[in-house]
C-alpha angles and dihedrals in degrees: 000000000000119000115257112254118234118260106242124203122198106208111206083009102157097090130084097272095043095048090044092057091044090053094051094047094044089053088052090055102258118143105243133205117193109211128195140159087258129042091222095060090046092051092052093051093045093051091049090051092050091051091048091051090051091051090052092049094246106145134190097030121161112219121160133175127223140148113271097262095049090045092052090048094051098044132084092209128018131200120205114213104166128128114267091251089066096036102100096039092051092048092051091050094054100033096108093044093054099053112127092014142094122261118196106207111204094169122127119200095235116164111200137253093027097049092145090065122081108246108165120184123250090258089061102246146004088254091057090048089053092051091048093051098043097041132211093311091075125061104220114200120186116213148135096041093127098049117098114232090225090065092051090050100048096069093227131119116278125219092206138113130219124214111213120204129184142125094244114070094198091052090050089052092053091050091049087057088057091046090055091045087057090056099258138108115252127200135191105247102178135253128351088264088071090060087085091071094046094047091047090056090062091070089048090052092048088055092048091048091053093044096048101027094239144110101246126188135175130269127190118223132206094041101097091118 
């Protein structure tokens, strides 16, 4: 008998990055919940994902829509994909629902309009803010900040690596499984404190993308074995 796959909620999952992750994980057979501040927005995104799966010939997918709190309650693992401006408020709203679970924080502390300049918060990173707000009862794992949404959406293979930071090694390992299910390589990158370096690289990549008209990511070398 095959092991049951974790139910994954995408909180604030109606944007390009959230729906891109939902698409990848749905294709890999994970039950998905699209979360949003409003049920209506979540329903629209979920229906679009179901239709896309049908077009791609991917049958028997489980995609539901809920508000963020209900989604966090129903899921085994949640991923937070909201803009930094809504980061703290969203975390506070789902704090109780996430206790005893894993939260994948995909947020980058970008401060428009200068998003190509590194501007980390006083706490060090969005991941550290999330851990501070949610407390020790939640294993916050920071990941996916350096992956362009367009690559997650296009349905093709991605030559890109994901650095995974968090204080709990077992939680990091579970997130790495989801990274690989999305078609990427995932690597343990240390404690949540190290998320500051990973989040800072996003602004560097935004600058590179603008400079060279591309969608750059990161790739680790020397690990071919």
